[in-house]
N, C-alpha and C positions, 0 to 999 in steps of 0.2 A: 504494500500500500504506500502511496506517495507521501502520506502524512499519517503518522501513527497516533496523533494526539486524540484522546478520547473526547476532549472538549470540542475540538474541530469537527470530529465525526458527528457528535451530537448536534452541533449547530447546523450541519448540512442536512441531517435527518429532519430537523425542525423546519427547515426551509423547503426542502424538496419532497419530504414524505416518502411515498412509495417509489419515487424516481431515484432515490438516493443510492440504491444498489447499483443501478446502471451507471450513475454518475461516478461512483468510485471505480468501477471497471474502466470507464473511459479515461480516468485521470492517469492511467498508465500508458496511454496512447501518445501518438505524435501530436504536437501542437499545430493549430491552424496558422497559416501564413497568408498574407494578402497585400494588396496595393490599393491606393486611392489615386485616381487619375487627376492630374492638375490641368484644369481647363484654361488656366492662364497661359498655358503653353501649347496644349494639344487636346483634341477631342478623343473620346474613347474609340470612335470609329476609325480614326487615323492611327491611334497608338497600338491597338490590339494586334493588328497584323505584323507590327514591327517587333513585338516582344519576343525574346529568345526563350521564353518558358510558357507553359500552358496555364490558362486561367479559366475560371468559371465565375459567373455573376454571384455577388454576395447579396443577401437579403437586407443588409443593414444600412446601405448607403447607395444612392443612385449611381455613383461613379466608383463603387467599390467592387473588388474582385478577389476571389481566392487564388492563390498560387497552388496549382494542383500537381505539379511535377517537380522534378529536380531543378533547383534554381540556385546555383552557387555563384558567389562573387557579384551579386546584384549591384552592390554599391560601386563597383568598378565599371559597370556597363555605361556606354555613352548616353543612353536614354536616361539613366539615373543622374549622370552629371548634368544633363540638359534640363533637369527639373520636370520631366514628363510625368513622374509619379512619385508618391511617397510610400515607402514600405511600412505597412501598418497592419497590426493584428485586426482581422475583420470586424469583430464585435466592438472594437474601440471606436469605430466610425459611427456608431449608432447615436451617440450624444449629439453630434452635429445634425443628424437627420431630425432629431426632435427640436433642435434649435431653429431649423428652417430659415437659415440666413438668406437674405435677398439683397440684390444690388441696391446701394444707397444707404444701407443701414450702418450704424455705428455700433460695433460689437467688441466687447471685452472678453478675452480669454485669460482668466485671472491666474491660473496655475498651468502655464502653457508648455513648458519644456517637455520633450525635445521639439515639439512643433507640429505633430501630425494633425491635431484637430484645428490648429490655427491655419495650416495649409488647406484643409478642407473648407474652412470658413472663407478664406481668401479666394479660393476657387469659385465658391458660390457668389461672392460679391462681384466677381467679374471686373475688378479694377475700380469700382466706385464705392463710395462710403469709406469706412475706416475699420481696420482690424488692429486692435491694441492688444498685444501679447505680453504678459508679465510673468516673470519667474524670479522668485526671491533669491535663489542661489545663483550668484553671478557667473560662475563658470558654466552652469547649465544655460543661463541666459545667452552666453556667447554661442553655444550650440544652436540655440533657437535663432539667433541672428544669422548664422551661417545657412540654416535651412530657409530663412526668408530670402536670402540672396539667391540660393539655388532654385527656389521655386518661382522667382521673379516677382515677388510681392513688393509693389511700390507704394501702395496706399496703407502703409502700416507703421506701427510704433512698437519697438521692443524696449521693455523696461525691466529693471530689477528693483523691486520696491515691496515693502511689507504691505499685504492687502489692506490692512486698516488705514495705512497712510495714503495709499493710492486712491482708495475708494472715497475717503473723506475729501481729498483734493478734487475729485471728479464726481461729486455727488449729483445724482440725477442726470448724468450726461449720456449714458448708453441706452440704445434701443433694446439690446439683448446682452446678457452676461452668461458666460459658460464657466462653471466651477468644476473642473475635473480634478477632484481633491486628492491630495496625498492620502494613501490608505494602506491597509495591512497587506494588500497585494495577493489575495488568494487566487485571483484570476491569472496570476503569473506562475503558478506552481508547476505547470507542465513544461514551461520553457525556461524556468529559472530556479534550479534546485536551492539556491541560496535563500529564496523567498520562503521556502518551506522551513528552513532552519530558523529564520527570524520570526516566525509566527508565534504569538502567545496571546492569551486572553487579555493580559495587561496592555499589550500593544494595540489590540482592537479597541479597547476602551479609550486609550490615549488618542488614537486616531479619530475616534468619533467626537471627542471634545474639541480637537483642532478643526475638524471639518465644520462643526457647528459655528465656531468662531469665524472661519473664513466665509461661510454663507452669510453671517450677519454683516460682515463688511461688504460683501457683494451686493446685498440688498440696498445699501446706500448709493452705490454707483448707478443703479438702474432707474430710469425715468418711470413716471407713472404710466401704466398701461404696457410696460415692457415685459419681456420674457426672461426668466431665469431658468437655466438648465443645470442640474446638479448630477454629476456622474462619478463613479468609482470603478476600479477594476478588482473589486472584491465581492464576495458573496454575503458577507456578514450582515445580519439583520440590524445590529446596533449602528453600523456605519452607513446603512442605506435607509430602510424604512424608518428606523429609530431616529436618525438625524433629521429627516424630512418632517416627521411628526412633531419633534421638539421645536424645529424651526417655525412651523406653522403656529404652534402654541405661543411663541414669543413674538411673532410678526403677523398681527391680524390684518395687515394691509396686503397680504398675499393670499392667493387662492390656488387650488389645484386645477390643472388643465387636463381634461380627459385625453388619454392617448390610447390608440388601438394597440393590439398585442401582436401586430405583424412583425415587430422588431424583436420580440422575445416572449417570455412567459409572463403572465399576469402576476402582480403582487397584490397585497391587501390594499394598496393605495391605487386609485384609478389614474393617478398622474404618472405612474412609473412602470418600467419594464425591467426584468432581470434576464440576463443571457448567461447560459452555462454551456459547457461542451455538448450538452444534449440538444441545444438549439443551434449549434454550429459555430460557436465562438469560445474563446478561452475564458471569458468571464467579464461581464460588465453589468452595471446598474445605471439607469438614467431616469431622472424625474424632471417633469416640466411644470413650472409655476408661473403665475402672472401677478404682477403688482397692480393692485386696484387703483383706479383713478379717484382721488379724493379731492381734487381741486387745489392741491397744495402748490407751493411755490416751485416753479421749474426754472432753475438758474440757466442763464445763457452763457455759453462758453465760446470765445473766439480767440484765435491765435493772433497776437500782435507782435510783428517783428520789431524789435527795438530800433529806435532811430539810429541810422548808420552814419558813420564818419565818412569824410571824403575818401579816405583810404579804403574803407569797406565798399563804398559805391564803385570805386575803380576796380576792386576785386570781382564784384558781381558782373560788371561789364566785360571783364576779361573772360569769365566763365561763360557768359552768354555768347561771346564771339567764338569760343572754342566749341561750344555745343552746336552752334550753327554750322560748323565745319563737319561735325560728326553725324548730325541728324538732318534729314530732309526738312523736317519742321521741328523746331525746338519744343521739347516737352513742356506742357503747361504746369504751373505750380510756382509757388514762391521760391526763389533761389536764395539760400541763406549761406553765408560764408562765416565760419567760426574757427578760429585758430588755424587758418589757412586751409580748412576743409570745407568743400562746397556740398550742399545738400539741396535736393529738390523736395520740398515739403508737400505732404498730401493736402488736398483741398479741404478736407474735413479734419481740422486739427485744433484742439483746445490749447490753452496755456499749459505748457508741459513742465513748468518750473516746480521743483520739489517732488517730482514724480519718479525720480531715478531713471530717467530716459537714457538708454544706451544709443538708440538710433531712432530718428523720426524721418520717415520717407526714405529717399534714395541717396546714398552716398555717391555723389557725382564724380568726385575726384579731389585732388589736392593741388594747391598752388605752391610751386617751388621756385623761388627767385623769379617771379613774374612769368613762370611757365606753368601751364595747366597740364597735369597728368591725370587722365581719367581713371576711374575705379572700375573694378570687375562688376560691381552691382549696377553701374550705369547701363551696362550692356544687357545683363540678364533680365532686367526689368521691362524690356521692350521687344517687340516682334521684329523680325528681319527687315520687313518693308519700311520700317521707320528710319533706317540708316542709309547714309550715302554710299558706304562701301561695305560689302558683305562677302565673306568667303563661305559659299554654300557647300556643305559636306554631306555625305551619306554614310550609313553604317559600314558599308563595304569599301569605303575610300580609305586607302592606307594613311592619308593625312589626318583622319579622325584620331587614330591611335597615336600618331606622332604628336598631335596637338595636346591630347590629354596626358601625355607623358612629359610635356614641357619642351619639346624640341621645336626648332625652327622648321618651317615647311614651305613648300611652293605656294604662291598665292596669285600671282598675276594681278591685273587691275591697277588702279591708281594708287599712288603713295598716300599714306596717312593711317590714322587709327581705323581699324577694320573690325567689324563684328564677325564672329565665327559662329555659324549656325550648323547644327547637326539635325538632319531630317526636318528642317524648317523651324528649329528652336534655337534661339541664341544661347550659347553655352559659355561664351567668354569673348575675348578680343585679343588682338595683336596689333602690331604696327607694320604695315606693308612698305617695303622699299626695295626697288630693283628686282621685283618679282619674288621676293622672299618675305615671309611673315615672321617678325620677331615675336616670340611667344610671351603673352602677358597672363597666361593662366596661373592663378595663385599656386605657389609651391605646395601649400598645405593640402591642396585638393587633387594634386596630380597622381596619376597611376604610376607609381614608381616601382 
């Protein structure tokens, strides 16, 4: 048996009843694997024929798929480098299905690292609105930022801030909030043996207390009429139904949203579903709540770029000139230059001071002695047709592998900064000169 704890077994029997025997049998099987397609880069119809592994449709997310065959080295594949998909355990995608993100909305992913659910949300937003992704642990927030760049998310903010601080600063700002809370991780048991060893009743109770605190913070950040989705990757009653029930006792301005059970099995709460290996996922719980409209004060948030000095104005003009040489039409958005780094800010952006922001919008590049050097993220955030110079590559082109390993390669075309696209998705850039492309793919991302 994967976990011999009598307390754990009793908890599963309490939750699953007669299905618990089959559940324990399945816990010794292979874990499910899957991907979520990134529509900021490609459609499922275009992507699926290109994949080097077999997939089947997942029931948990419209653009989610099971990996059904052998698939080794996925992170090294050019399609992964291009941000075409995010490798994600299938049932983990269910929370964003409940969230039902739509273009133009402002959405907070409060416990976001490593970024799978944020990537889903950004894909649903289709480049409009705002995705704000927060992770309190800074080194995990850096992983989150790297995934933002790979997936081509330009209308986003990445922060590392305590939930209570962030949500107080942005009270009533977001249309929707996702809390994928830290948990005891029972849904990780089949793929992470360490999670089994870390399980204890005390840990479950400690997690439930922290989850309730995070939910209380999240409630502040949500506007009236907004949607709050709470999720975990554990089976525990205390961390799931128990947390939601206690939250509703403390917050009478929230109500349950009826959800159908096509995402998983019913719970005793009409607003929630539970997924176990019996339903085709490793383990997830998700609940959907709505904040009632009480006619309370709705604060207005706007981003105000601080008045610029003459030097800063000159820096912005330099950036604009360089962008005009790279793009056919310069991307819209406020250009901000701080500490010689240039950013293209999202249209929907509040005052970010005091919010632990690591990155807002797109890092466009850096000014070095009056010379502008573009950044990797400037290219990955846009489609090939936006650029003046593009090196178009296919999966079977030898230059694709050369580029991802960091080598110079043949390019042809005009001299200058050039986007590199693999199967129609911008993966990075280089600088073309005399028919050769000087490689600018970040060293930390290369297939060495």
